[in-house]
PyMOL commands that place a pseudoatom at each C-alpha (Angstrom):
pseudoatom trace, name=CA, resn=MET, resi=1, chain=A, elem=C, hetatm=0, pos=[13.410, 64.113, 158.572]
pseudoatom trace, name=CA, resn=VAL, resi=2, chain=A, elem=C, hetatm=0, pos=[13.432, 63.729, 154.796]
pseudoatom trace, name=CA, resn=ALA, resi=3, chain=A, elem=C, hetatm=0, pos=[13.873, 66.810, 152.638]
pseudoatom trace, name=CA, resn=PHE, resi=4, chain=A, elem=C, hetatm=0, pos=[12.236, 66.688, 149.220]
pseudoatom trace, name=CA, resn=TYR, resi=5, chain=A, elem=C, hetatm=0, pos=[14.065, 68.292, 146.341]
pseudoatom trace, name=CA, resn=ASN, resi=6, chain=A, elem=C, hetatm=0, pos=[11.898, 70.037, 143.770]
pseudoatom trace, name=CA, resn=PRO, resi=7, chain=A, elem=C, hetatm=0, pos=[14.053, 71.318, 140.872]
pseudoatom trace, name=CA, resn=ALA, resi=8, chain=A, elem=C, hetatm=0, pos=[11.102, 73.132, 139.244]
pseudoatom trace, name=CA, resn=CYS, resi=9, chain=A, elem=C, hetatm=0, pos=[10.982, 75.682, 142.062]
pseudoatom trace, name=CA, resn=PHE, resi=10, chain=A, elem=C, hetatm=0, pos=[14.550, 76.800, 141.245]
pseudoatom trace, name=CA, resn=HIS, resi=11, chain=A, elem=C, hetatm=0, pos=[13.672, 77.570, 137.625]
pseudoatom trace, name=CA, resn=GLY, resi=12, chain=A, elem=C, hetatm=0, pos=[14.108, 81.329, 138.072]
pseudoatom trace, name=CA, resn=VAL, resi=13, chain=A, elem=C, hetatm=0, pos=[17.541, 81.257, 139.714]
pseudoatom trace, name=CA, resn=MET, resi=14, chain=A, elem=C, hetatm=0, pos=[19.282, 78.639, 137.595]
pseudoatom trace, name=CA, resn=LYS, resi=15, chain=A, elem=C, hetatm=0, pos=[22.155, 79.838, 135.426]
pseudoatom trace, name=CA, resn=ALA, resi=16, chain=A, elem=C, hetatm=0, pos=[21.391, 79.476, 131.722]
pseudoatom trace, name=CA, resn=ASP, resi=17, chain=A, elem=C, hetatm=0, pos=[23.273, 76.720, 129.902]
pseudoatom trace, name=CA, resn=LEU, resi=18, chain=A, elem=C, hetatm=0, pos=[22.537, 78.255, 126.513]
pseudoatom trace, name=CA, resn=ARG, resi=19, chain=A, elem=C, hetatm=0, pos=[21.539, 81.797, 125.586]
pseudoatom trace, name=CA, resn=ILE, resi=20, chain=A, elem=C, hetatm=0, pos=[20.080, 82.853, 122.255]
pseudoatom trace, name=CA, resn=SER, resi=21, chain=A, elem=C, hetatm=0, pos=[19.385, 86.436, 121.179]
pseudoatom trace, name=CA, resn=ILE, resi=22, chain=A, elem=C, hetatm=0, pos=[17.360, 87.234, 118.073]
pseudoatom trace, name=CA, resn=LYS, resi=23, chain=A, elem=C, hetatm=0, pos=[17.067, 90.802, 116.788]
pseudoatom trace, name=CA, resn=ASP, resi=24, chain=A, elem=C, hetatm=0, pos=[14.081, 91.698, 114.611]
pseudoatom trace, name=CA, resn=PHE, resi=25, chain=A, elem=C, hetatm=0, pos=[15.201, 94.807, 112.742]
pseudoatom trace, name=CA, resn=ARG, resi=26, chain=A, elem=C, hetatm=0, pos=[11.867, 95.397, 111.011]
pseudoatom trace, name=CA, resn=ARG, resi=27, chain=A, elem=C, hetatm=0, pos=[9.941, 95.682, 114.274]
pseudoatom trace, name=CA, resn=ASN, resi=28, chain=A, elem=C, hetatm=0, pos=[12.964, 96.837, 116.334]
pseudoatom trace, name=CA, resn=LYS, resi=29, chain=A, elem=C, hetatm=0, pos=[12.519, 94.069, 118.911]
pseudoatom trace, name=CA, resn=LEU, resi=30, chain=A, elem=C, hetatm=0, pos=[14.910, 91.733, 120.694]
pseudoatom trace, name=CA, resn=LEU, resi=31, chain=A, elem=C, hetatm=0, pos=[14.046, 88.198, 121.806]
pseudoatom trace, name=CA, resn=ARG, resi=32, chain=A, elem=C, hetatm=0, pos=[16.256, 86.724, 124.526]
pseudoatom trace, name=CA, resn=ILE, resi=33, chain=A, elem=C, hetatm=0, pos=[15.985, 82.974, 125.091]
pseudoatom trace, name=CA, resn=HIS, resi=34, chain=A, elem=C, hetatm=0, pos=[17.637, 81.315, 128.101]
pseudoatom trace, name=CA, resn=LEU, resi=35, chain=A, elem=C, hetatm=0, pos=[17.782, 77.522, 128.202]
pseudoatom trace, name=CA, resn=SER, resi=36, chain=A, elem=C, hetatm=0, pos=[18.596, 75.745, 131.478]
pseudoatom trace, name=CA, resn=ARG, resi=37, chain=A, elem=C, hetatm=0, pos=[19.162, 72.021, 131.423]
pseudoatom trace, name=CA, resn=THR, resi=38, chain=A, elem=C, hetatm=0, pos=[16.921, 69.928, 133.646]
pseudoatom trace, name=CA, resn=PRO, resi=39, chain=A, elem=C, hetatm=0, pos=[18.737, 67.917, 136.295]
pseudoatom trace, name=CA, resn=PHE, resi=40, chain=A, elem=C, hetatm=0, pos=[16.602, 64.820, 135.643]
pseudoatom trace, name=CA, resn=GLY, resi=41, chain=A, elem=C, hetatm=0, pos=[16.312, 64.769, 131.836]
pseudoatom trace, name=CA, resn=THR, resi=42, chain=A, elem=C, hetatm=0, pos=[18.873, 64.493, 129.110]
pseudoatom trace, name=CA, resn=ARG, resi=43, chain=A, elem=C, hetatm=0, pos=[17.270, 66.462, 126.260]
pseudoatom trace, name=CA, resn=GLN, resi=44, chain=A, elem=C, hetatm=0, pos=[14.862, 68.743, 128.073]
pseudoatom trace, name=CA, resn=PHE, resi=45, chain=A, elem=C, hetatm=0, pos=[15.342, 72.406, 128.992]
pseudoatom trace, name=CA, resn=PHE, resi=46, chain=A, elem=C, hetatm=0, pos=[13.586, 74.946, 131.163]
pseudoatom trace, name=CA, resn=VAL, resi=47, chain=A, elem=C, hetatm=0, pos=[13.010, 77.952, 128.889]
pseudoatom trace, name=CA, resn=ARG, resi=48, chain=A, elem=C, hetatm=0, pos=[12.717, 81.663, 129.655]
pseudoatom trace, name=CA, resn=MET, resi=49, chain=A, elem=C, hetatm=0, pos=[11.879, 84.099, 126.852]
pseudoatom trace, name=CA, resn=ASN, resi=50, chain=A, elem=C, hetatm=0, pos=[12.466, 87.753, 127.723]
pseudoatom trace, name=CA, resn=GLY, resi=51, chain=A, elem=C, hetatm=0, pos=[12.448, 86.817, 131.406]
pseudoatom trace, name=CA, resn=GLN, resi=52, chain=A, elem=C, hetatm=0, pos=[9.113, 84.954, 131.313]
pseudoatom trace, name=CA, resn=ARG, resi=53, chain=A, elem=C, hetatm=0, pos=[8.689, 81.205, 131.609]
pseudoatom trace, name=CA, resn=TRP, resi=54, chain=A, elem=C, hetatm=0, pos=[7.846, 79.457, 128.366]
pseudoatom trace, name=CA, resn=PRO, resi=55, chain=A, elem=C, hetatm=0, pos=[5.535, 77.617, 128.030]
pseudoatom trace, name=CA, resn=ALA, resi=56, chain=A, elem=C, hetatm=0, pos=[3.392, 79.170, 130.738]
pseudoatom trace, name=CA, resn=SER, resi=57, chain=A, elem=C, hetatm=0, pos=[3.090, 75.812, 132.506]
pseudoatom trace, name=CA, resn=GLY, resi=58, chain=A, elem=C, hetatm=0, pos=[6.838, 75.907, 133.166]
pseudoatom trace, name=CA, resn=LYS, resi=59, chain=A, elem=C, hetatm=0, pos=[7.374, 72.326, 132.029]
pseudoatom trace, name=CA, resn=PRO, resi=60, chain=A, elem=C, hetatm=0, pos=[10.685, 71.450, 130.385]
pseudoatom trace, name=CA, resn=VAL, resi=61, chain=A, elem=C, hetatm=0, pos=[10.653, 71.244, 126.584]
pseudoatom trace, name=CA, resn=SER, resi=62, chain=A, elem=C, hetatm=0, pos=[12.987, 69.992, 123.880]
pseudoatom trace, name=CA, resn=LEU, resi=63, chain=A, elem=C, hetatm=0, pos=[15.256, 72.276, 121.904]
pseudoatom trace, name=CA, resn=THR, resi=64, chain=A, elem=C, hetatm=0, pos=[13.410, 71.283, 118.724]
pseudoatom trace, name=CA, resn=ARG, resi=65, chain=A, elem=C, hetatm=0, pos=[10.109, 72.565, 120.109]
pseudoatom trace, name=CA, resn=VAL, resi=66, chain=A, elem=C, hetatm=0, pos=[11.701, 75.893, 121.089]
pseudoatom trace, name=CA, resn=LEU, resi=67, chain=A, elem=C, hetatm=0, pos=[13.255, 76.450, 117.670]
pseudoatom trace, name=CA, resn=VAL, resi=68, chain=A, elem=C, hetatm=0, pos=[10.082, 75.452, 115.804]
pseudoatom trace, name=CA, resn=SER, resi=69, chain=A, elem=C, hetatm=0, pos=[7.992, 77.916, 117.808]
pseudoatom trace, name=CA, resn=VAL, resi=70, chain=A, elem=C, hetatm=0, pos=[10.519, 80.725, 117.271]
pseudoatom trace, name=CA, resn=ARG, resi=71, chain=A, elem=C, hetatm=0, pos=[10.628, 80.005, 113.534]
pseudoatom trace, name=CA, resn=LYS, resi=72, chain=A, elem=C, hetatm=0, pos=[6.837, 79.985, 113.286]
pseudoatom trace, name=CA, resn=SER, resi=73, chain=A, elem=C, hetatm=0, pos=[6.517, 83.278, 115.144]
pseudoatom trace, name=CA, resn=LEU, resi=74, chain=A, elem=C, hetatm=0, pos=[9.176, 84.944, 112.979]
pseudoatom trace, name=CA, resn=VAL, resi=75, chain=A, elem=C, hetatm=0, pos=[7.569, 83.714, 109.757]
pseudoatom trace, name=CA, resn=ARG, resi=76, chain=A, elem=C, hetatm=0, pos=[4.153, 84.868, 110.993]
pseudoatom trace, name=CA, resn=ALA, resi=77, chain=A, elem=C, hetatm=0, pos=[5.548, 88.302, 111.937]
pseudoatom trace, name=CA, resn=ASP, resi=78, chain=A, elem=C, hetatm=0, pos=[7.313, 88.600, 108.570]
pseudoatom trace, name=CA, resn=GLY, resi=79, chain=A, elem=C, hetatm=0, pos=[4.077, 87.801, 106.731]
pseudoatom trace, name=CA, resn=GLN, resi=80, chain=A, elem=C, hetatm=0, pos=[2.209, 90.455, 108.680]
pseudoatom trace, name=CA, resn=ALA, resi=81, chain=A, elem=C, hetatm=0, pos=[4.938, 93.027, 107.994]
pseudoatom trace, name=CA, resn=GLU, resi=82, chain=A, elem=C, hetatm=0, pos=[4.828, 92.299, 104.254]
pseudoatom trace, name=CA, resn=GLY, resi=83, chain=A, elem=C, hetatm=0, pos=[1.038, 92.523, 104.288]
pseudoatom trace, name=CA, resn=LYS, resi=84, chain=A, elem=C, hetatm=0, pos=[1.175, 95.993, 105.853]
pseudoatom trace, name=CA, resn=ALA, resi=85, chain=A, elem=C, hetatm=0, pos=[3.801, 97.141, 103.357]
pseudoatom trace, name=CA, resn=LYS, resi=86, chain=A, elem=C, hetatm=0, pos=[1.723, 95.987, 100.356]
pseudoatom trace, name=CA, resn=GLY, resi=87, chain=A, elem=C, hetatm=0, pos=[-1.561, 97.413, 101.579]
for i in range(1, 87): cmd.bond("trace and resi %d" % i, "trace and resi %d" % (i + 1))
show_as sticks, trace
zoom trace
């Protein structure tokens, strides 16, 4: 009997290879990012943000894509905070 190995099903129990924590002092929020290297790819990671899979499809993504999305969300949140302070 042949056993098939599906690494995507172990996404939740894998130990993180890289952990990133970002504290937003203005909104008093903490973003925890856990990156787990894929066993079949060299530059791809399974990502969990605050315990939830990211992206929702659960597909592995590059580190560049993760950092770009975090930067965009922080810039967007900063712009909204400044807009509230001015108005």
